[in-house]
Every structure is written in structure tokens, then in C-alpha cells.
C-alpha positions in Angstrom: -17.0 -21.2 -7.3 -15.8 -20.3 -10.8 -16.2 -22.7 -13.6 -13.9 -22.8 -16.6 -15.4 -22.2 -20.0 -15.1 -25.2 -22.4 -11.8 -25.1 -24.3 -12.0 -23.9 -27.9 -10.2 -25.9 -30.6 -6.6 -24.5 -31.1 -5.4 -23.2 -34.4 -2.1 -24.3 -35.9 -0.4 -21.1 -34.9 -1.3 -21.6 -31.3 0.2 -25.1 -31.3 3.6 -23.7 -32.3 3.9 -21.3 -29.4 5.8 -22.7 -26.4 4.1 -22.5 -23.0 5.5 -20.0 -20.6 7.9 -21.4 -18.1 7.0 -20.8 -14.5 9.9 -19.9 -12.3 9.9 -20.9 -8.7 10.9 -18.4 -6.1 13.8 -19.3 -3.8 12.8 -20.1 -0.2 12.9 -17.1 2.1 14.4 -17.5 5.6 12.8 -15.8 8.6 16.1 -14.1 9.6 16.3 -12.5 6.1 12.8 -11.0 6.7 13.7 -9.6 10.1 16.8 -7.9 8.6 14.8 -6.5 5.7 12.1 -5.1 7.9 14.6 -3.1 9.9 16.2 -1.7 6.8 13.0 -0.5 5.1 13.0 3.1 6.5 16.5 3.1 8.1 18.0 5.9 6.0 14.7 7.7 5.1 13.1 10.6 7.0 9.5 10.0 7.9 7.3 12.7 6.3 4.0 11.8 7.8 2.2 14.8 9.4 1.0 12.6 12.2 4.6 11.6 13.0 5.7 15.2 12.9 3.0 16.2 15.4 3.8 13.3 17.7 7.5 14.2 17.5 6.8 17.9 18.4 4.6 17.0 21.3 7.2 14.6 22.6 9.9 17.3 22.4 7.6 19.8 24.3 6.9 17.1 26.9 3.2 16.8 26.3 1.0 14.1 24.9 -0.1 14.2 21.3 -3.7 15.2 20.8 -6.1 12.3 20.5 -9.5 12.0 18.9 -10.5 10.0 22.0 -9.4 12.6 24.5 -12.1 14.4 26.4 -9.9 17.5 26.8 -10.6 18.5 23.2 -12.8 21.5 22.7 -13.8 21.0 19.1 -12.0 24.1 18.0 -9.1 22.1 16.8 -10.4 21.6 13.3 -8.9 22.6 9.9 -12.1 24.6 9.2 -11.6 27.0 12.1 -9.8 30.0 10.8 -8.2 32.8 12.8 -9.8 36.1 12.1 -6.6 38.2 12.0 -5.1 36.4 9.0 -6.3 36.6 5.4 -7.6 33.4 4.0 -4.8 31.2 2.5 -7.0 29.9 -0.3 -8.8 31.8 -3.1 -11.9 29.8 -2.2 -11.6 30.8 1.4 
């Protein structure tokens, strides 16, 4: 639990400042939330690499690769480089 520090005596200049007014938010209806959730990404293209891979696999008619799949060989890493191409990085 947090405890408040004892209040310090106020100076005259602090007494003249009005306290900030707290504004109350209007109540939100459940149907407003449902409509807003549907419109969040309605007109935006999803740029996630995971989504792109899943979409490509769906178009090819295969399942997207899974880290839980036993069909993986371990060669599917970003560190595995093909030998016929030059490195794409200067650190490569």
C-alpha cells in the first residue's frame, strides 16, 4: 500500500489557482463497441509478415508452417543462407 506524504503548507499563490475540473466520459454502449471493432482495420491492408505467409500458403492450398509441426527439418531458419547467392548484408 502507498501512503501519502503529509501535506505541506500552501503558499498564497497556490491558493489562488483553481483546481482542475475533471470531465466525465459519456457512457459507452456495447453496440457502439461492436461496430468500432469491425471498422478498425476495415480499409487498411494488413502488413504483417505472418499474415502474408499464411495468405500465400492458403492460396497454394497448403497449411502454414508451424513451430509445433514435426515436419520441420530445422533448415527453415533465417540464418541458413543459400550458397549460390552473395550475402545480402555487408556483415554477412
